C-alpha positions as CSV (number, residue, x, y, z in Angstrom):
1,M,-89.2,51.7,56.8
2,I,-85.9,53.9,56.2
3,Y,-82.4,52.5,57.7
4,D,-79.7,54.7,57.7
5,S,-77.5,52.2,57.0
6,A,-77.5,48.6,55.7
7,S,-75.7,46.7,58.3
8,D,-78.6,48.0,60.4
9,I,-80.9,45.6,58.4
10,V,-81.2,43.0,60.6
11,L,-84.8,41.1,60.7
12,D,-85.0,38.5,63.8
13,N,-88.4,38.1,63.0
14,V,-88.8,36.3,60.1
15,F,-89.8,32.2,60.6
16,V,-91.3,30.1,57.8
17,R,-93.2,27.0,58.8
18,L,-92.4,22.9,57.2
19,P,-95.7,21.3,57.4
20,G,-94.9,17.7,57.6
21,F,-91.2,18.2,58.4
22,V,-91.3,15.9,62.0
23,P,-95.6,14.1,62.1
24,R,-97.2,15.9,64.5
25,V,-94.7,18.7,65.6
26,D,-94.9,22.1,64.5
27,V,-91.5,22.8,62.8
28,L,-89.8,26.9,62.7
29,L,-86.4,27.8,61.1
30,K,-85.7,31.1,61.9
31,L,-84.4,32.6,58.6
32,E,-81.1,34.4,59.1
33,G,-79.8,35.2,55.4
34,L,-82.5,37.5,55.2
35,N,-80.6,41.0,55.6
36,P,-77.6,42.2,53.1
37,A,-75.1,40.2,54.0
38,G,-76.8,36.9,54.3
39,S,-76.3,35.4,57.3
40,I,-76.5,35.6,60.8
41,K,-73.0,36.7,60.9
42,L,-74.1,40.0,59.9
43,K,-75.7,40.3,64.0
44,T,-71.6,38.9,65.3
45,A,-69.8,41.3,62.7
46,L,-71.7,44.5,64.7
47,A,-71.2,43.4,67.7
48,L,-67.2,42.7,67.0
49,I,-66.4,45.6,66.0
50,E,-69.0,47.7,68.5
51,S,-67.0,46.1,70.9
52,A,-63.9,46.9,70.2
53,E,-64.6,50.1,69.0
54,S,-66.1,50.6,73.3
55,T,-62.7,49.5,74.6
56,G,-60.4,52.0,72.2
57,L,-58.6,48.7,70.0
58,L,-60.6,50.0,67.5
59,R,-60.2,53.6,66.1
60,P,-59.8,55.1,62.5
61,G,-56.6,54.4,60.6
62,R,-56.5,50.8,62.2
63,R,-56.6,47.4,60.1
64,V,-59.1,44.9,61.2
65,I,-58.0,40.8,60.1
66,E,-60.6,37.9,61.3
67,S,-60.5,34.2,60.1
68,S,-63.4,33.6,58.6
69,S,-64.9,30.1,56.5
70,G,-66.8,32.8,54.5
71,N,-70.5,34.1,56.4
72,L,-67.7,36.3,59.1
73,G,-66.1,37.7,55.9
74,V,-69.0,38.6,54.4
75,A,-70.3,40.3,57.0
76,L,-67.6,41.9,58.6
77,A,-66.7,43.3,54.9
78,T,-70.0,45.1,55.2
79,V,-69.6,46.4,58.6
80,C,-66.0,47.8,58.0
81,A,-66.6,49.4,54.3
82,A,-69.6,51.3,55.9
83,R,-66.7,52.1,59.2
84,G,-63.9,52.7,57.0
85,Y,-62.2,50.6,58.0
86,P,-59.7,48.5,55.6
87,L,-60.3,44.4,56.4
88,S,-58.2,41.0,56.1
89,V,-60.3,37.6,56.3
90,V,-58.2,34.8,56.1
91,T,-60.3,31.6,54.8
92,D,-59.7,28.5,53.1
93,P,-60.4,26.5,50.3
94,N,-63.4,25.0,52.1
95,A,-64.8,28.9,51.3
96,A,-67.8,29.1,48.8
97,R,-66.4,30.9,46.1
98,Q,-69.4,33.4,45.5
99,A,-68.3,33.9,49.0
100,I,-64.5,35.0,48.4
101,R,-66.4,37.2,45.9
102,L,-68.9,39.1,47.7
103,M,-65.8,40.0,50.3
104,E,-63.5,41.1,47.3
105,C,-66.0,43.3,46.0
106,L,-66.8,44.9,49.0
107,G,-62.8,45.9,49.6
108,A,-61.3,43.2,51.7
109,E,-58.2,41.7,51.6
110,V,-58.8,37.8,50.9
111,V,-56.2,35.3,52.3
112,E,-56.4,31.9,51.3
113,V,-54.2,29.3,53.3
114,N,-54.3,25.8,51.7
115,V,-52.5,23.5,54.5
116,R,-54.7,21.1,56.1
117,D,-54.4,21.4,60.4
118,P,-53.6,18.4,62.2
119,H,-57.6,17.9,62.5
120,G,-57.8,17.4,59.3
121,G,-59.3,21.1,59.3
122,Y,-57.8,24.2,58.0
123,L,-58.5,26.6,61.2
124,H,-55.4,26.1,63.3
125,T,-53.4,27.3,59.7
126,R,-55.5,29.8,59.9
127,L,-55.1,31.6,63.3
128,D,-51.4,30.7,62.6
129,Y,-51.9,32.7,60.1
130,I,-53.2,35.4,61.9
131,R,-50.9,35.6,64.6
132,R,-47.6,36.0,62.1
133,R,-49.4,39.0,60.8
134,L,-50.0,40.3,64.1
135,A,-46.8,39.8,65.0
136,E,-45.6,41.7,62.1
137,D,-48.2,44.4,62.1
138,A,-48.6,46.5,65.3
139,G,-51.7,48.6,63.8
140,L,-53.7,44.9,63.1
141,V,-56.6,44.3,65.2
142,W,-58.0,40.7,66.1
143,L,-61.4,40.5,66.4
144,N,-61.1,37.1,67.1
145,Q,-64.6,36.0,67.1
146,Y,-64.1,32.0,68.4
147,A,-63.1,34.5,72.1
148,S,-65.0,37.1,72.2
149,P,-67.6,37.9,74.7
150,A,-69.4,39.8,72.2
151,N,-70.7,37.0,70.4
152,V,-72.3,35.0,72.5
153,R,-74.1,38.7,74.1
154,V,-75.2,40.0,70.6
155,H,-77.1,36.2,70.5
156,R,-78.5,36.3,73.5
157,E,-79.9,39.5,73.1
158,R,-81.5,39.4,69.9
159,T,-81.2,35.7,68.2
160,A,-82.7,34.3,71.7
161,R,-84.8,37.2,73.1
162,A,-86.1,37.0,69.6
163,V,-87.3,33.1,69.4
164,H,-88.9,33.6,72.9
165,H,-90.3,37.4,71.5
166,E,-92.2,35.6,68.8
167,L,-92.7,31.7,69.7
168,G,-93.2,32.5,73.8
169,D,-91.7,28.6,75.8
170,V,-91.0,26.8,72.6
171,D,-90.4,23.0,73.4
172,A,-87.1,23.0,71.6
173,L,-84.8,25.0,69.9
174,F,-81.9,23.6,67.5
175,V,-78.5,25.5,66.9
176,G,-75.3,25.2,65.0
177,A,-72.3,24.4,66.0
178,G,-69.3,26.8,64.5
179,T,-67.7,28.8,66.8
180,T,-70.2,27.8,68.8
181,G,-71.9,32.2,69.7
182,T,-74.6,31.1,69.2
183,L,-75.5,28.3,70.5
184,M,-74.0,29.4,73.6
185,G,-76.0,32.8,73.8
186,C,-79.0,30.3,73.6
187,V,-77.8,28.4,76.1
188,E,-77.2,31.6,78.5
189,Y,-81.2,32.9,77.7
190,F,-82.8,30.4,77.4
191,A,-81.7,28.9,80.7
192,R,-82.7,32.2,82.8
193,H,-86.5,33.1,80.8
194,S,-87.7,29.3,79.8
195,P,-85.4,26.5,81.5
196,R,-88.8,23.7,79.6
197,T,-87.4,24.6,76.3
198,R,-85.2,21.7,75.4
199,V,-82.1,23.9,73.4
200,V,-79.9,21.2,70.9
201,G,-76.7,21.8,70.2
202,V,-75.6,20.7,66.5
203,D,-72.4,20.0,64.8
204,A,-70.7,17.9,62.1
205,V,-68.9,14.5,62.4
206,G,-65.1,15.4,62.6
207,S,-65.3,18.3,64.4
208,V,-64.1,18.2,67.7
209,T,-66.0,20.9,70.0
210,F,-68.6,18.3,71.3
211,G,-65.4,16.0,71.3
212,G,-65.6,13.4,68.6
213,L,-63.0,12.3,66.3
214,P,-61.3,14.8,64.1
215,G,-61.7,14.5,60.7
216,P,-62.1,16.1,57.4
217,R,-64.9,18.6,56.4
218,R,-66.1,20.2,53.2
219,I,-69.3,22.5,54.4
220,P,-68.4,25.7,55.3
221,G,-70.1,27.3,58.5
222,I,-70.4,24.4,61.2
223,G,-68.0,23.0,62.9
224,A,-63.9,23.6,64.0
225,S,-60.6,21.7,64.2
226,R,-60.5,23.1,67.7
227,R,-62.4,24.3,70.7
228,P,-63.6,27.2,70.2
229,E,-62.7,29.6,73.8
230,I,-66.6,30.7,74.1
231,W,-67.5,26.9,73.8
232,A,-69.2,25.4,77.6
233,D,-70.5,22.5,77.6
234,R,-73.4,22.9,80.0
235,D,-75.7,20.5,82.1
236,G,-78.2,20.1,80.4
237,L,-77.7,20.9,77.0
238,E,-77.9,18.1,74.4
239,K,-75.6,17.4,71.3
240,V,-76.0,15.8,68.6
241,Q,-73.7,14.9,65.8
242,V,-74.7,15.4,61.9
243,S,-72.5,13.4,59.2
244,E,-72.3,15.8,55.1
245,A,-74.4,13.1,53.9
246,D,-77.2,13.1,55.9
247,T,-76.3,17.4,55.8
248,I,-76.8,17.2,52.3
249,A,-79.4,14.6,51.6
250,V,-81.8,17.2,54.2
251,C,-80.6,20.5,52.5
252,R,-81.6,18.6,48.7
253,M,-85.0,17.8,50.2
254,V,-86.1,20.9,51.6
255,A,-85.6,22.3,48.4
256,A,-87.5,20.0,46.7
257,R,-90.5,19.7,49.2
258,Y,-90.8,23.2,50.3
259,G,-89.1,25.5,47.4
260,L,-86.7,26.3,49.9
261,L,-82.4,26.5,49.0
262,V,-81.0,26.8,52.7
263,G,-77.6,26.2,53.4
264,G,-74.9,23.7,54.7
265,S,-75.6,24.3,57.7
266,T,-79.1,24.5,58.1
267,G,-79.5,20.9,56.4
268,T,-77.0,19.8,59.5
269,V,-79.3,21.3,62.2
270,L,-82.5,20.2,60.4
271,S,-81.3,16.4,59.9
272,A,-80.6,16.7,63.7
273,V,-84.5,17.7,64.5
274,R,-85.5,14.3,62.4
275,R,-83.1,12.4,64.2
276,L,-84.8,13.5,67.6
277,A,-88.3,13.8,66.2
278,P,-89.0,10.4,68.2
279,V,-88.0,11.9,71.6
280,L,-90.0,15.3,70.6
281,A,-93.5,15.9,72.0
282,P,-96.0,15.9,70.0
283,G,-98.3,18.9,69.6
284,G,-95.1,20.9,70.7
285,T,-93.0,23.5,69.0
286,V,-89.2,22.8,67.4
287,V,-87.3,26.3,66.1
288,A,-84.6,25.3,63.5
289,V,-82.3,28.2,63.4
290,S,-80.9,28.9,59.9
291,P,-77.9,31.2,59.8
292,D,-78.0,31.6,55.7
293,L,-79.6,31.0,52.8
294,G,-77.9,28.4,49.8
295,D,-77.0,30.5,47.5
296,K,-73.3,29.9,48.4
297,Y,-73.9,26.2,48.0
298,V,-75.1,25.9,44.8
299,D,-71.4,24.5,43.4
300,T,-71.5,22.5,46.2
301,V,-74.0,21.1,48.7
302,Y,-76.8,21.4,45.3
303,C,-73.8,20.0,42.6
304,D,-74.4,16.3,41.7
305,A,-70.4,16.6,40.3
306,W,-69.3,17.7,43.3
307,V,-71.5,15.4,45.6
308,R,-70.3,13.2,43.4
309,D,-66.6,13.7,43.5
310,H,-66.2,14.2,47.1
311,Y,-69.0,11.7,48.4
312,P,-68.8,8.4,45.8
313,E,-69.7,5.8,48.6
314,T,-73.8,8.0,49.1
315,S,-74.3,8.4,45.1
316,D,-78.0,8.4,45.5
317,L,-77.9,11.7,47.4
318,T,-77.5,13.1,43.8
319,A,-81.2,11.6,43.6
320,A,-83.4,15.2,43.5
321,Q,-86.5,13.0,45.8
322,P,-87.9,14.0,47.9
323,V,-86.8,12.1,51.2
324,S,-90.0,11.0,52.8
325,A,-90.8,12.3,56.8
326,P,-89.0,10.3,59.8
């Protein structure tokens, strides 16, 4: 198959089965990291850029600016390089060093803020920085993934539709909550096309999106210290919060048991699948959306020294023994 552009290579039909992950339930992982940008955010980046182009907001000569904990920055750098737009990405110390280097190699300016906001995260600080840059430079274009309807639309029309097209009316779909674009897109799609499918939103402990108490988080890609504008707590949406210690344990279990190195947000979503195992229908089919793979987490989630330093109360996380099924 020949593509006209690297950013056109979006593989929406790749699933891997996890036998025995939950007894008597068929658990499938939708792999979103198999594209040139390495994550589900390639679809988001394309949608944000094309939306801004269609309204005339983004045109040749203008610079794009966006906040990202890593994956969207890499994806935007991929798209902007191909289309000739200069790009500034505002990130924070939780971003993987590999992700920052990827953005830089693709030509992006990377700005790292390092002051935590009142909720223990960095998102407020990142957005305050963007607003200051916008006030100084009328040529900057902020795509604003947290508020753009394009972020929801692309996952309704591509991610959710792909699950339904490939697997039909699955029993449950587990989706992580960052900007909540993927989650809201899946909620909207399945409410219309397969109401029997349980859509479960999964967030990190310390994130405020689901109304939990704010707190420091160290694993990027999931959770937020402010509620995204596109988030809506729809009736019937099930919500689960997962600790970072549980995320790390499941990431390592999947690597040891299935030979698959998954990213932090994937570990969070799969941890929620295990938690709800007692109420999943025997013989049913469950899909978990895996936003990226684990290559950007080898120095954090999969690094024993990093885990011991940041989670000393759970030192057994560094044991490389597979975790038994629930």
